[in-house]
N, C-alpha and C positions, 0 to 999 in steps of 0.2 A: 504494500500500500504506500501511496505517496504521503509523506508527512509535511506539514507546514514548517517553515523555518523559524517562525516566532509565534508567541502565544500570549494570552492574557495571564497575568499573575498578580498576586497580592505581594506588595513590597513593604518592608519595614525600612524606612529611609536610612537609619543609622542605629548603631548600638546604644546610643544615648537617648533614643526616642522610642516611645511606645505607641506612636501613631502608625497607622497602616493606610495604604492607598493602592489603587489598581493601576497597573501598567499594562501596556499592550504589546511591548516589544521584547519580552523575555525570550531568549533563544531556546528553541527546543533542543534539549541536550542529546548528545551522541554517547551511547554507552561504551565504556572501556571494558572490553571482554577480558583483558588480562587482569582486571580488578574485580571480576565476577559481577559486573554491573549489568542490569537489565533495564530496558526502557519500558515504563509502565504508562498505560492510559488510566489516569486517575478518575474514578467514579465518585469517590467521597473522601473527605479528609476532615479530621477532628482537631479542634483547638484545645490546647492544654493550658490550664490555669497558670499564669505567670510566665508563659514561654517568651513573651516579648521582653522580659528582663534577662533572659539567658545570655544574649550576646554581650551585655554589660557585665554580668556577674561571673560568667564562665567563658572567657575569651577562647576562640576556636583555635585548635592546633593546626599545623599544616596538614592538608589532605591530599592524597594521591588521586582523588576522584577527578573525573573529567568535568565535574560540576563545580563552579567557582563558589566556595563557601563564603566569600566576602559579599555576595549578593544575598541580602537578608530576606529570604522568603520563608514565612513561618509555616507551621503545621507539619508534624512528623508522623502522626497517626494517619494511615492511608489504607484504602482498599481500591483495587483496580485490576486491570487485565494486562498480562505481559504481551508486549508487542514485538520486542527484539530481545534475544537471549543468547548467551554464549553457547557454542556447540556442546552438546551432551548435558546441558543444564537440566536439573530435575523440574524446572519450571519453564517449559518450552512456550513459544508464542501461543496465545489463546488461554493460558492457565489463569484462573481467577485466584488472586492472592491478596494477602493483607500483611502489614508490617508496621513496626515503629522504625522509621528511617533514622540513620545516624544524624545527630545534630551537627556533625562536622561537615555535612554537605548541605547544599541549598534545599530548603523544605519543599513540601508537596502541595502548596496552595496554588496549583496550576494544572492544566490538563495533562501535560506530559512530564514525568519525573523519573528519577533514578532510584532503584532499589538494588541491593546486593543479595546474592543467593543465600548468604548465611543469616540474613535478618528476616527473610520471608517465610511464610507458611501458606498452605492452601486455605483459601477462605472457607469458613464453615458453610455447608450447603444450605443450612436452615436459617441463615441470616441475610437480611437485605444489605445493600452496599453501605448504607448509613450505619446500620448496627455493627457491621464488621469493622468499619473505620473507628468505631468507639472503643474497640477492644484492646489493641496491642499494647500500648504503653501502660495502661492501667492494669491489665491482666498480668503482664510480665513483671511489673513492679511488685504486685501482690505475691506472685509466685516466688520471686527472689527474696522478698522479706520473710516469707514463711518457710521456704524449703531450701534456700541457699545460705541465707545469713542467720538462720536460727541455730546453727551449730549442731544439727541433728536432733534437736528437741522435737521438731515436726518433720515428718517424711511424706512425700507425695504418694501415699498409698491409701486407697479408698477405705474409709471406715476405721482404719487401725493406725494410720500414721500420726494421728493426734489424740488418740483415745486416752482419756484421763487427764488431758491438758486443758488449761483455760487460756483463751486469747482475748485480749482487749484491744479494740481498734478505735481510734479517734476519727472523727469525720466519716462515720460509717456510711453515710448516704452520698459521699463524694465519689469521684471517678475511680480512685484506687480502693477506697473503703468498701465499696460494694463487692469488689472481687476478693478482698481479704475475708469478708464475712462468708462468702460462698465457698471459697477454697478451704478455709479453716473448718467449716462445717462438713465439707466433703471428706476430710480425713478423720472426722470423728471428734474434733475438739468441741468444747463448750465455748460459745462465742458471746462476748459482751461488746456492745457497740455504743458509742456516744454520738448523738446527733441532735438537731433541733426537734422540739416536740412535734412539729407538723409532719416530720418524716418517720416517727417512731413505728407506726404500724407497717409502713413500707419496708423498713429495715428488718423488722421481725419476719416479714414475708420472704425476705432473702435468706433467712435461716438463723438470724440472731436469736439466742436463747434469752438474753436479757438486753434491755436498752435503757440507757440513762440519758438524762437531759444534758446537752453540752453546756459546760461551764459550772456544773454543780460541784459542791465540796466533796471530792472523792475520798478524802481522808475520813470525813464524817460518814460517808456512805459505807465504807468498809467497816468502820467501827459499829455501825448499826446492824451489820450483818451477822454479828455473833454476840451471844449474851455475855461472854466474858470480856468483850471490848477489843479482842484481838482481830476480829474480822477475817479469820482464816477462810471462811466459806466464800468470800468474795475476792480474795487475792488471786492474781493471775500469774501464769508462767511466762507469758510473752505480751508485751505492749507493742503494738504496731501503730506508730503515730503518723497521721497524714495531715496534721494541722499546725503543729508547732505552738510556740508562745505559751500562754497561760494554760491552754488545754494540755500540752505536753507536761508542763510543770505539775499539774494536778495528777496526771497519770502515774507519776513516780510513786505516789502513796499506795498504789494497789499492786505493785510488782512484788512477788515473793523473793525471799532470800535465794540467791542463785539463779534468779530469773533473768530475763533479757528485756532491754528497751531498744527498739529499732525505729528510727525515724527517717522519713523521706523528705523532711522539711528542714531540720537543723540538727546540730550536734546535741544529743540528749543531755550530756553532762552539764552543758551550759544552762540547762533549765532544771537541774536538780534543786528542789526547794531546800531552804535552810532547815536543818533538823532532820532531814530524811537521810538516814545512814545505812539504808539497806545495801547489802553487798550483792551486786549483780554479776552474773557470769560474763555479760557483754552489754555494752551500750554502744550503739553504732548509728551513724548517719551514712546513707549510701545513695548513689544515683544509679538508676537501673541501666543495664546494658542490653541492647537488642540481641535476641537469641531466637533464631528461627526454630530450633529444636524444642525449646520451651513453648513457643507459640503453637507449634504443632500439637503439643499436649493439650493446650487450651482449645484448639479446634476440636479435638476428640471429645473433650468434656462438654463443649457447647453442643455438638451434634448428638451427644447422649442425653442432653437435657439436664445435665448437672449444674451448669452455670449459664447465665445470660447477661448480656451487656445492659447498660442503662443509657438511654439516649434522652437528653433533656429537650433538645430542639433541633430540627433539621431546617437549614436556611439555604435558599438558592445562592449560588456563588456570587452573583451580582449584588446581593444584599449583605455582603461580608461585614460591613460596618456594624450592622445590628447584631450580628453573631458575636463579634469581639466585645461589644458593649454588654451583651448578656453574660459572657464569661467574666468580665471585669466586675460585674455586680455582685459576684460571690453567692448568688442565690440559686445556683443550678443543682439539679438532681441528676447527676451523671454528665455525659458529654454533650457539647454543642457541636454539630456536624455541618460542614459545608457540602452541598450537593452540586456536583459538577456534571451530572448526567446530560444537561442541555448545552454544555460548552462545545 
């Protein structure tokens, strides 16, 4: 098929600006097969909270990619169809895929973009394009928090990998939180989530055994849980923090001796409250890494009906400003997705 040489794309003008605008002359990239690159026809791409701050806070390293990382096009969660692929790729032209593309490359808020074979997985057959685009970053982040960075406390084994363990997740109704709830429940853990009151029943519907109001006094909540004031019944083995700040600070009070605090927002030790002397096995801040093999496991679980994504709003590509405003409002339930089907 004949491809155009340029395309419409959403541009972030500089690393110091969180404004976005539409440009019409973004070059259609040429995949570098020696770098395992594939050209993708993008059908949908999702916006991640805070991603317009990444270029400022996380300067990009040099990239061997054929796509210039200095052109700041946002959106790394993507679902689309492979158009061009390296010889013998497991994702030949015509394959429907999804991925979290590396932020060291130009993003996917455009009709044609680049993905590498090691970050892709086949799109779940039972999801729409928008639903698929809402999955990769959130699902892989939750997977890595629970099964990679938990030091073996939880294992990715249905019903038994978390049996007898308690997991607490902050922002349980957010993009990552909904996956932490579902994956922790899948392995048999008892799941406690915090969220705003309006989302309580919805989070319970995802599998949470207990839900607490975001911002409550968790130290007091733990103490109320046991007649002798120790609160052992409400203490947890792992805290997965998806919010940071005061919410993370409060969460320290409910982790058991030898437990873990894992945050995707900030270094947990920086939020340890005064007087909280619990000895933990690990406290960790991490940034997820794209992993097509892990995403393939997510595909399997989605197709089996174990997990499902959360889409807050699907917005036509041309109305991108409304989509970014919605994400910036902080009131989303799951992901905001840009629809490029009509591009």
